[in-house]
DRENMIRO-49670 format. One record per residue (C-alpha): residue number from 1; x, y, z. Coordinates in steps of 0.05 Angstrom, whole numbers, plus 5000, padded with zeros to 4 digits. Layout:
+-----+------+------+------+
: num :   c1 :   c2 :   c3 :
+-----+------+------+------+
: NUM :    X :    Y :    Z :
...
+-----+------+------+------+
***
This chain:
+-----+------+------+------+
: num :   c1 :   c2 :   c3 :
+-----+------+------+------+
:   1 : 2954 : 3949 : 4089 :
:   2 : 2933 : 3963 : 4160 :
:   3 : 2895 : 4028 : 4167 :
:   4 : 2861 : 4066 : 4222 :
:   5 : 2817 : 4123 : 4198 :
:   6 : 2760 : 4171 : 4215 :
:   7 : 2711 : 4207 : 4170 :
:   8 : 2713 : 4283 : 4178 :
:   9 : 2650 : 4313 : 4209 :
:  10 : 2650 : 4366 : 4154 :
:  11 : 2678 : 4350 : 4085 :
:  12 : 2740 : 4391 : 4071 :
:  13 : 2733 : 4447 : 4020 :
:  14 : 2772 : 4453 : 3955 :
:  15 : 2838 : 4489 : 3964 :
:  16 : 2830 : 4487 : 4039 :
:  17 : 2897 : 4491 : 4074 :
:  18 : 2912 : 4449 : 4135 :
:  19 : 2968 : 4419 : 4175 :
:  20 : 2971 : 4346 : 4194 :
:  21 : 3014 : 4331 : 4255 :
:  22 : 3023 : 4289 : 4316 :
:  23 : 3071 : 4253 : 4363 :
:  24 : 3097 : 4182 : 4358 :
:  25 : 3143 : 4139 : 4400 :
:  26 : 3219 : 4141 : 4395 :
:  27 : 3219 : 4078 : 4352 :
:  28 : 3192 : 4120 : 4295 :
:  29 : 3246 : 4175 : 4295 :
:  30 : 3272 : 4187 : 4225 :
:  31 : 3217 : 4146 : 4192 :
:  32 : 3177 : 4171 : 4133 :
:  33 : 3106 : 4198 : 4144 :
:  34 : 3062 : 4191 : 4082 :
:  35 : 2994 : 4224 : 4071 :
:  36 : 2938 : 4197 : 4026 :
:  37 : 2869 : 4227 : 4013 :
:  38 : 2808 : 4182 : 3998 :
:  39 : 2854 : 4123 : 3983 :
:  40 : 2890 : 4162 : 3928 :
:  41 : 2966 : 4160 : 3923 :
:  42 : 3012 : 4200 : 3969 :
:  43 : 3001 : 4275 : 3963 :
:  44 : 3048 : 4299 : 4018 :
:  45 : 3104 : 4271 : 4061 :
:  46 : 3151 : 4287 : 4117 :
:  47 : 3196 : 4252 : 4169 :
:  48 : 3190 : 4242 : 4243 :
:  49 : 3235 : 4291 : 4280 :
:  50 : 3284 : 4274 : 4335 :
:  51 : 3233 : 4293 : 4388 :
:  52 : 3181 : 4245 : 4359 :
:  53 : 3137 : 4300 : 4328 :
:  54 : 3118 : 4305 : 4255 :
:  55 : 3080 : 4356 : 4214 :
:  56 : 3057 : 4359 : 4141 :
:  57 : 3029 : 4421 : 4108 :
:  58 : 2982 : 4410 : 4051 :
:  59 : 2926 : 4440 : 4009 :
:  60 : 2864 : 4401 : 3988 :
:  61 : 2852 : 4406 : 3913 :
:  62 : 2782 : 4380 : 3909 :
:  63 : 2719 : 4387 : 3953 :
:  64 : 2686 : 4334 : 3995 :
:  65 : 2747 : 4297 : 4021 :
:  66 : 2720 : 4241 : 4064 :
:  67 : 2781 : 4203 : 4088 :
:  68 : 2853 : 4221 : 4101 :
:  69 : 2906 : 4170 : 4120 :
:  70 : 2974 : 4178 : 4152 :
:  71 : 3021 : 4121 : 4137 :
:  72 : 3080 : 4114 : 4184 :
:  73 : 3133 : 4076 : 4144 :
:  74 : 3154 : 4029 : 4200 :
:  75 : 3138 : 3962 : 4229 :
:  76 : 3086 : 3953 : 4284 :
:  77 : 3093 : 3996 : 4346 :
:  78 : 3047 : 4038 : 4390 :
:  79 : 3036 : 4110 : 4367 :
:  80 : 2995 : 4170 : 4386 :
:  81 : 2935 : 4193 : 4346 :
:  82 : 2949 : 4245 : 4292 :
:  83 : 2904 : 4305 : 4283 :
:  84 : 2886 : 4347 : 4223 :
:  85 : 2876 : 4421 : 4236 :
:  86 : 2851 : 4476 : 4190 :
:  87 : 2877 : 4545 : 4173 :
:  88 : 2949 : 4525 : 4182 :
:  89 : 2942 : 4511 : 4256 :
:  90 : 2972 : 4449 : 4288 :
:  91 : 2926 : 4425 : 4344 :
:  92 : 2953 : 4385 : 4402 :
:  93 : 2954 : 4311 : 4387 :
:  94 : 2901 : 4269 : 4421 :
:  95 : 2938 : 4239 : 4481 :
:  96 : 2914 : 4168 : 4470 :
:  97 : 2958 : 4107 : 4457 :
:  98 : 2936 : 4060 : 4403 :
:  99 : 2961 : 3989 : 4399 :
: 100 : 2975 : 3956 : 4332 :
: 101 : 2906 : 3934 : 4306 :
: 102 : 2889 : 3871 : 4270 :
: 103 : 2884 : 3875 : 4194 :
: 104 : 2820 : 3909 : 4172 :
: 105 : 2802 : 3936 : 4241 :
: 106 : 2776 : 4009 : 4241 :
: 107 : 2774 : 4049 : 4304 :
: 108 : 2736 : 4114 : 4317 :
: 109 : 2781 : 4159 : 4357 :
: 110 : 2727 : 4205 : 4383 :
: 111 : 2718 : 4280 : 4382 :
: 112 : 2767 : 4332 : 4357 :
: 113 : 2800 : 4386 : 4399 :
: 114 : 2761 : 4450 : 4410 :
: 115 : 2765 : 4503 : 4356 :
: 116 : 2743 : 4471 : 4291 :
: 117 : 2731 : 4408 : 4251 :
: 118 : 2789 : 4359 : 4251 :
: 119 : 2803 : 4288 : 4231 :
: 120 : 2840 : 4241 : 4277 :
: 121 : 2871 : 4175 : 4253 :
: 122 : 2937 : 4138 : 4247 :
: 123 : 2964 : 4076 : 4213 :
: 124 : 3026 : 4034 : 4209 :
: 125 : 3053 : 3996 : 4149 :
: 126 : 3087 : 3929 : 4147 :
: 127 : 3087 : 3908 : 4074 :
: 128 : 3126 : 3847 : 4051 :
: 129 : 3182 : 3867 : 4098 :
: 130 : 3190 : 3934 : 4062 :
: 131 : 3184 : 4001 : 4097 :
: 132 : 3130 : 4047 : 4070 :
: 133 : 3126 : 4024 : 3997 :
: 134 : 3075 : 3982 : 3959 :
: 135 : 3095 : 3909 : 3953 :
: 136 : 3130 : 3890 : 3888 :
: 137 : 3086 : 3860 : 3833 :
: 138 : 3101 : 3828 : 3766 :
: 139 : 3077 : 3878 : 3714 :
: 140 : 3057 : 3858 : 3643 :
: 141 : 3119 : 3895 : 3618 :
: 142 : 3178 : 3916 : 3659 :
: 143 : 3210 : 3984 : 3652 :
: 144 : 3270 : 3958 : 3613 :
: 145 : 3222 : 3932 : 3559 :
: 146 : 3189 : 4000 : 3552 :
: 147 : 3256 : 4035 : 3547 :
: 148 : 3279 : 3984 : 3494 :
: 149 : 3215 : 3994 : 3454 :
: 150 : 3224 : 4070 : 3455 :
: 151 : 3297 : 4064 : 3437 :
: 152 : 3283 : 4016 : 3378 :
: 153 : 3229 : 4063 : 3351 :
: 154 : 3274 : 4125 : 3359 :
: 155 : 3227 : 4158 : 3409 :
: 156 : 3256 : 4212 : 3453 :
: 157 : 3214 : 4207 : 3517 :
: 158 : 3171 : 4159 : 3558 :
: 159 : 3113 : 4186 : 3601 :
: 160 : 3089 : 4141 : 3657 :
: 161 : 3042 : 4154 : 3714 :
: 162 : 2992 : 4122 : 3761 :
: 163 : 2921 : 4123 : 3732 :
: 164 : 2941 : 4129 : 3659 :
: 165 : 2970 : 4087 : 3602 :
: 166 : 3043 : 4095 : 3582 :
: 167 : 3057 : 4147 : 3528 :
: 168 : 3117 : 4160 : 3483 :
: 169 : 3142 : 4224 : 3450 :
: 170 : 3157 : 4212 : 3377 :
: 171 : 3186 : 4269 : 3335 :
: 172 : 3160 : 4321 : 3383 :
: 173 : 3089 : 4292 : 3390 :
: 174 : 3059 : 4252 : 3447 :
: 175 : 3031 : 4185 : 3425 :
: 176 : 2990 : 4136 : 3466 :
: 177 : 3003 : 4061 : 3473 :
: 178 : 2957 : 4001 : 3478 :
: 179 : 2983 : 3980 : 3546 :
: 180 : 2937 : 3980 : 3606 :
: 181 : 2929 : 4034 : 3658 :
: 182 : 2987 : 4037 : 3707 :
: 183 : 2970 : 4022 : 3780 :
: 184 : 3011 : 4045 : 3840 :
: 185 : 3042 : 3977 : 3853 :
: 186 : 3066 : 3972 : 3781 :
: 187 : 3094 : 4043 : 3783 :
: 188 : 3136 : 4030 : 3845 :
: 189 : 3159 : 3963 : 3817 :
: 190 : 3185 : 4001 : 3756 :
: 191 : 3220 : 4050 : 3802 :
: 192 : 3255 : 3993 : 3838 :
: 193 : 3286 : 3973 : 3771 :
: 194 : 3326 : 4038 : 3768 :
: 195 : 3328 : 4065 : 3840 :
: 196 : 3342 : 4041 : 3911 :
: 197 : 3288 : 4047 : 3963 :
: 198 : 3324 : 4104 : 4000 :
: 199 : 3318 : 4144 : 3935 :
: 200 : 3245 : 4125 : 3927 :
: 201 : 3230 : 4147 : 3999 :
: 202 : 3267 : 4212 : 3985 :
: 203 : 3221 : 4222 : 3925 :
: 204 : 3159 : 4207 : 3967 :
: 205 : 3182 : 4258 : 4019 :
: 206 : 3202 : 4314 : 3972 :
: 207 : 3152 : 4297 : 3916 :
: 208 : 3206 : 4312 : 3863 :
: 209 : 3268 : 4275 : 3839 :
: 210 : 3319 : 4282 : 3784 :
: 211 : 3368 : 4226 : 3766 :
: 212 : 3393 : 4180 : 3712 :
: 213 : 3394 : 4106 : 3696 :
: 214 : 3440 : 4065 : 3652 :
: 215 : 3422 : 4008 : 3604 :
: 216 : 3468 : 3970 : 3557 :
: 217 : 3438 : 4005 : 3497 :
: 218 : 3419 : 4075 : 3524 :
: 219 : 3424 : 4123 : 3582 :
: 220 : 3360 : 4151 : 3611 :
: 221 : 3348 : 4217 : 3647 :
: 222 : 3295 : 4207 : 3700 :
: 223 : 3247 : 4259 : 3729 :
: 224 : 3196 : 4239 : 3781 :
: 225 : 3139 : 4284 : 3805 :
: 226 : 3073 : 4281 : 3841 :
: 227 : 3009 : 4301 : 3805 :
: 228 : 2935 : 4302 : 3823 :
: 229 : 2930 : 4230 : 3797 :
: 230 : 2990 : 4206 : 3835 :
: 231 : 3065 : 4193 : 3823 :
: 232 : 3090 : 4202 : 3752 :
: 233 : 3156 : 4200 : 3715 :
: 234 : 3186 : 4223 : 3649 :
: 235 : 3245 : 4185 : 3620 :
: 236 : 3289 : 4221 : 3568 :
: 237 : 3329 : 4172 : 3525 :
: 238 : 3401 : 4192 : 3513 :
: 239 : 3447 : 4155 : 3464 :
: 240 : 3507 : 4118 : 3494 :
: 241 : 3556 : 4153 : 3448 :
: 242 : 3558 : 4229 : 3447 :
: 243 : 3540 : 4259 : 3379 :
: 244 : 3589 : 4295 : 3333 :
: 245 : 3580 : 4363 : 3301 :
: 246 : 3581 : 4328 : 3233 :
: 247 : 3524 : 4282 : 3253 :
: 248 : 3482 : 4342 : 3273 :
: 249 : 3497 : 4378 : 3208 :
: 250 : 3525 : 4441 : 3241 :
: 251 : 3564 : 4493 : 3203 :
: 252 : 3637 : 4512 : 3208 :
: 253 : 3625 : 4565 : 3261 :
: 254 : 3610 : 4511 : 3313 :
: 255 : 3678 : 4480 : 3301 :
: 256 : 3710 : 4549 : 3307 :
: 257 : 3675 : 4562 : 3374 :
: 258 : 3702 : 4497 : 3402 :
: 259 : 3772 : 4523 : 3390 :
: 260 : 3763 : 4590 : 3424 :
: 261 : 3815 : 4595 : 3479 :
: 262 : 3766 : 4629 : 3527 :
: 263 : 3698 : 4662 : 3534 :
: 264 : 3626 : 4646 : 3552 :
: 265 : 3585 : 4605 : 3503 :
: 266 : 3510 : 4602 : 3517 :
: 267 : 3466 : 4548 : 3485 :
: 268 : 3394 : 4570 : 3493 :
: 269 : 3324 : 4548 : 3475 :
: 270 : 3261 : 4517 : 3505 :
: 271 : 3260 : 4450 : 3541 :
: 272 : 3270 : 4392 : 3494 :
: 273 : 3303 : 4432 : 3438 :
: 274 : 3369 : 4393 : 3440 :
: 275 : 3412 : 4440 : 3481 :
: 276 : 3446 : 4382 : 3517 :
: 277 : 3458 : 4346 : 3451 :
: 278 : 3491 : 4408 : 3421 :
: 279 : 3536 : 4418 : 3481 :
: 280 : 3555 : 4344 : 3482 :
: 281 : 3575 : 4348 : 3409 :
: 282 : 3618 : 4410 : 3422 :
: 283 : 3652 : 4376 : 3482 :
: 284 : 3663 : 4315 : 3437 :
: 285 : 3697 : 4360 : 3386 :
: 286 : 3742 : 4391 : 3439 :
: 287 : 3759 : 4322 : 3467 :
: 288 : 3779 : 4298 : 3398 :
: 289 : 3823 : 4356 : 3378 :
: 290 : 3847 : 4396 : 3439 :
: 291 : 3895 : 4376 : 3495 :
: 292 : 3859 : 4405 : 3556 :
: 293 : 3820 : 4390 : 3619 :
: 294 : 3744 : 4392 : 3612 :
: 295 : 3702 : 4395 : 3676 :
: 296 : 3626 : 4388 : 3673 :
: 297 : 3576 : 4402 : 3729 :
: 298 : 3510 : 4370 : 3711 :
: 299 : 3444 : 4354 : 3745 :
: 300 : 3440 : 4299 : 3724 :
: 301 : 3495 : 4275 : 3676 :
: 302 : 3464 : 4261 : 3608 :
: 303 : 3515 : 4243 : 3555 :
: 304 : 3574 : 4204 : 3584 :
: 305 : 3641 : 4217 : 3551 :
: 306 : 3673 : 4150 : 3567 :
: 307 : 3739 : 4160 : 3530 :
: 308 : 3793 : 4212 : 3543 :
: 309 : 3822 : 4227 : 3474 :
: 310 : 3863 : 4290 : 3467 :
: 311 : 3830 : 4318 : 3530 :
: 312 : 3817 : 4294 : 3601 :
: 313 : 3743 : 4298 : 3618 :
: 314 : 3718 : 4301 : 3690 :
: 315 : 3642 : 4296 : 3694 :
: 316 : 3608 : 4312 : 3761 :
: 317 : 3535 : 4299 : 3778 :
: 318 : 3501 : 4340 : 3832 :
: 319 : 3478 : 4294 : 3888 :
: 320 : 3528 : 4239 : 3871 :
: 321 : 3596 : 4271 : 3860 :
: 322 : 3581 : 4336 : 3896 :
: 323 : 3527 : 4352 : 3947 :
: 324 : 3512 : 4423 : 3924 :
: 325 : 3511 : 4457 : 3856 :
: 326 : 3539 : 4522 : 3884 :
: 327 : 3595 : 4486 : 3921 :
: 328 : 3617 : 4451 : 3857 :
: 329 : 3616 : 4517 : 3819 :
: 330 : 3661 : 4550 : 3872 :
: 331 : 3709 : 4491 : 3870 :
: 332 : 3714 : 4484 : 3795 :
: 333 : 3765 : 4540 : 3786 :
: 334 : 3813 : 4503 : 3833 :
: 335 : 3809 : 4440 : 3790 :
: 336 : 3856 : 4465 : 3736 :
: 337 : 3803 : 4467 : 3681 :
: 338 : 3811 : 4494 : 3610 :
: 339 : 3738 : 4482 : 3591 :
: 340 : 3679 : 4485 : 3640 :
: 341 : 3608 : 4460 : 3624 :
: 342 : 3553 : 4485 : 3670 :
: 343 : 3487 : 4449 : 3661 :
: 344 : 3443 : 4509 : 3671 :
: 345 : 3453 : 4583 : 3687 :
: 346 : 3404 : 4581 : 3745 :
: 347 : 3414 : 4647 : 3781 :
: 348 : 3459 : 4707 : 3790 :
: 349 : 3510 : 4667 : 3829 :
: 350 : 3518 : 4618 : 3771 :
: 351 : 3523 : 4675 : 3721 :
: 352 : 3575 : 4711 : 3763 :
: 353 : 3617 : 4648 : 3769 :
: 354 : 3612 : 4634 : 3695 :
: 355 : 3633 : 4706 : 3678 :
: 356 : 3691 : 4703 : 3726 :
: 357 : 3715 : 4637 : 3696 :
: 358 : 3709 : 4665 : 3625 :
: 359 : 3748 : 4727 : 3646 :
: 360 : 3805 : 4686 : 3676 :
: 361 : 3821 : 4647 : 3614 :
: 362 : 3770 : 4590 : 3610 :
: 363 : 3721 : 4569 : 3556 :
: 364 : 3654 : 4563 : 3592 :
: 365 : 3590 : 4530 : 3565 :
: 366 : 3522 : 4541 : 3596 :
: 367 : 3448 : 4538 : 3579 :
: 368 : 3388 : 4585 : 3587 :
: 369 : 3314 : 4576 : 3570 :
: 370 : 3309 : 4634 : 3521 :
: 371 : 3290 : 4632 : 3447 :
: 372 : 3335 : 4686 : 3417 :
: 373 : 3404 : 4718 : 3426 :
: 374 : 3375 : 4786 : 3447 :
: 375 : 3327 : 4753 : 3496 :
: 376 : 3386 : 4716 : 3526 :
: 377 : 3423 : 4781 : 3539 :
: 378 : 3359 : 4811 : 3570 :
: 379 : 3351 : 4749 : 3614 :
: 380 : 3422 : 4756 : 3641 :
: 381 : 3408 : 4829 : 3659 :
: 382 : 3342 : 4811 : 3693 :
: 383 : 3379 : 4766 : 3743 :
: 384 : 3413 : 4827 : 3773 :
: 385 : 3389 : 4891 : 3807 :
: 386 : 3380 : 4953 : 3763 :
: 387 : 3439 : 4989 : 3795 :
: 388 : 3485 : 4930 : 3778 :
: 389 : 3467 : 4924 : 3704 :
: 390 : 3514 : 4976 : 3676 :
: 391 : 3575 : 4940 : 3705 :
: 392 : 3544 : 4873 : 3684 :
: 393 : 3538 : 4896 : 3612 :
: 394 : 3612 : 4913 : 3613 :
: 395 : 3629 : 4843 : 3641 :
: 396 : 3584 : 4808 : 3590 :
: 397 : 3612 : 4848 : 3532 :
: 398 : 3683 : 4827 : 3551 :
: 399 : 3668 : 4755 : 3570 :
: 400 : 3616 : 4732 : 3519 :
: 401 : 3641 : 4690 : 3461 :
: 402 : 3577 : 4667 : 3427 :
: 403 : 3503 : 4654 : 3437 :
: 404 : 3469 : 4597 : 3400 :
: 405 : 3392 : 4599 : 3406 :
: 406 : 3361 : 4537 : 3375 :
: 407 : 3295 : 4504 : 3362 :
: 408 : 3278 : 4435 : 3335 :
: 409 : 3233 : 4437 : 3274 :
: 410 : 3198 : 4378 : 3240 :
: 411 : 3227 : 4358 : 3173 :
: 412 : 3194 : 4332 : 3110 :
: 413 : 3218 : 4261 : 3124 :
: 414 : 3184 : 4258 : 3192 :
: 415 : 3245 : 4273 : 3235 :
: 416 : 3269 : 4338 : 3267 :
: 417 : 3328 : 4384 : 3256 :
: 418 : 3357 : 4444 : 3292 :
: 419 : 3347 : 4516 : 3268 :
: 420 : 3400 : 4557 : 3302 :
: 421 : 3406 : 4632 : 3312 :
: 422 : 3480 : 4649 : 3322 :
: 423 : 3510 : 4712 : 3353 :
: 424 : 3585 : 4721 : 3353 :
: 425 : 3612 : 4774 : 3400 :
: 426 : 3652 : 4816 : 3351 :
: 427 : 3680 : 4884 : 3370 :
: 428 : 3619 : 4918 : 3342 :
: 429 : 3571 : 4872 : 3381 :
: 430 : 3611 : 4886 : 3444 :
: 431 : 3599 : 4960 : 3436 :
: 432 : 3524 : 4950 : 3426 :
: 433 : 3520 : 4905 : 3488 :
: 434 : 3554 : 4959 : 3530 :
: 435 : 3504 : 5011 : 3504 :
: 436 : 3444 : 4965 : 3511 :
: 437 : 3424 : 4974 : 3438 :
: 438 : 3383 : 4912 : 3422 :
: 439 : 3360 : 4934 : 3353 :
: 440 : 3432 : 4944 : 3331 :
: 441 : 3449 : 4874 : 3356 :
: 442 : 3391 : 4846 : 3314 :
: 443 : 3419 : 4881 : 3252 :
: 444 : 3488 : 4852 : 3266 :
: 445 : 3457 : 4783 : 3269 :
: 446 : 3423 : 4794 : 3202 :
: 447 : 3484 : 4822 : 3167 :
: 448 : 3540 : 4783 : 3202 :
: 449 : 3544 : 4721 : 3157 :
: 450 : 3619 : 4735 : 3147 :
: 451 : 3629 : 4719 : 3221 :
: 452 : 3582 : 4659 : 3220 :
: 453 : 3522 : 4697 : 3248 :
: 454 : 3449 : 4687 : 3228 :
: 455 : 3380 : 4701 : 3253 :
: 456 : 3329 : 4647 : 3268 :
: 457 : 3289 : 4667 : 3207 :
: 458 : 3351 : 4661 : 3163 :
: 459 : 3365 : 4592 : 3192 :
: 460 : 3293 : 4569 : 3180 :
: 461 : 3291 : 4598 : 3110 :
: 462 : 3355 : 4562 : 3092 :
: 463 : 3324 : 4496 : 3114 :
: 464 : 3263 : 4513 : 3071 :
: 465 : 3306 : 4529 : 3010 :
: 466 : 3342 : 4462 : 3018 :
: 467 : 3275 : 4425 : 3018 :
: 468 : 3285 : 4401 : 3090 :
: 469 : 3223 : 4434 : 3118 :
: 470 : 3157 : 4457 : 3088 :
: 471 : 3132 : 4528 : 3080 :
: 472 : 3080 : 4515 : 3134 :
: 473 : 3134 : 4493 : 3183 :
: 474 : 3176 : 4554 : 3166 :
: 475 : 3118 : 4600 : 3185 :
: 476 : 3099 : 4560 : 3246 :
: 477 : 3168 : 4563 : 3278 :
: 478 : 3186 : 4634 : 3258 :
: 479 : 3186 : 4684 : 3315 :
: 480 : 3175 : 4740 : 3263 :
: 481 : 3122 : 4713 : 3216 :
: 482 : 3114 : 4777 : 3176 :
: 483 : 3188 : 4777 : 3159 :
: 484 : 3186 : 4703 : 3143 :
: 485 : 3127 : 4714 : 3095 :
: 486 : 3169 : 4765 : 3057 :
: 487 : 3227 : 4715 : 3052 :
: 488 : 3181 : 4660 : 3028 :
: 489 : 3153 : 4706 : 2973 :
: 490 : 3223 : 4720 : 2948 :
: 491 : 3230 : 4789 : 2980 :
: 492 : 3288 : 4817 : 3021 :
: 493 : 3287 : 4841 : 3093 :
: 494 : 3325 : 4906 : 3104 :
+-----+------+------+------+
***
């Protein structure tokens, strides 16, 4: 790597905000600008604008920074000196031209502009013919081997990052491996196994990325992010074949919901609780038994439904099959759907579209990160202004079909199973939603077994009675531990 740098006259303070910016020649327009601190991995990125200027805003997260590098992801060419300014100000670039230096040469660019301490430096990359990325290496294990190992051991996730050893998630717990610490070159070599370099440069610029990769034996959901140690990624393993409701051990009410002609079905719970798995099983049930058109909008696609059985399934991934989530949502009603699956109810626009679709004769599935049916209703209301909530309650009461709030709890055989709270929107529940009477909805959950309803505590207690989970697990995962203690002692909750 060819680097020009300059040590700051005063070490930068922790959490000090600054702007790095400058001007380069026209040959750099559109190229990536990468920023490193004290030889650590990229912490910020941007692109060169059409006028040759570039600017990166960043905050230093530790004191005493001695060296900052700007890496222009291009081959050798003259460029102007970049300048770091404090307090969010962008000083004028030093108007000096710098020729491409020889490897290892370090130049001192002189004093900073008037008005505060700055750092001036610039660099150009030309690495193995690649633009702005570390050269490929041959790691001890390639990424496919790690994914295969996790798959064979029935692990759910792989955690990888520069500066740490690989980790797996097994039955909800993070476990370490005996593999060595991952360096930056190895990390980017792993990325090249599943991504093209335009996608990698996009990640470097935005510092976040969501996507998916396909292997012969499993599909993998990919999330990339930057951390204080450097680039990291989490891989979620997804089976090639979508699950069935029978495989998941779900009750008859799940089959009934799949045959509803219309309505909004919300699958809720924390991250990693199996919401996507539950929805995939329900779509699989519909595909097997109902002649209809199923459209999914996902970011990214997780379970792939490869076979059209009774239904026709159209799966769309944001960023590949549609540029924008909102645009796909607006278009879905013109695609002659019977069933619509929305990956996540992100905001009021998503909720409004889902309610409209449910009101116009469609069965709509969506997810929320809430842990109970009542909290789900409250979350929907919180997305809207106070003066809109009365009309929203009316819409929800008419459109809602069911809420399934689930959690994964560890079983006595070392695996995990779902404990599901189920709310069915009966006529009585509709009335309580309109009147915003949460306590009455809770009582309907507790006493609505005839309709397939149950509370989370009832679901957990049933698992305990069947010997699937221990008493300690039942108490740990209960949201109302006092009530659970009464159930475990043989009492009744009124």
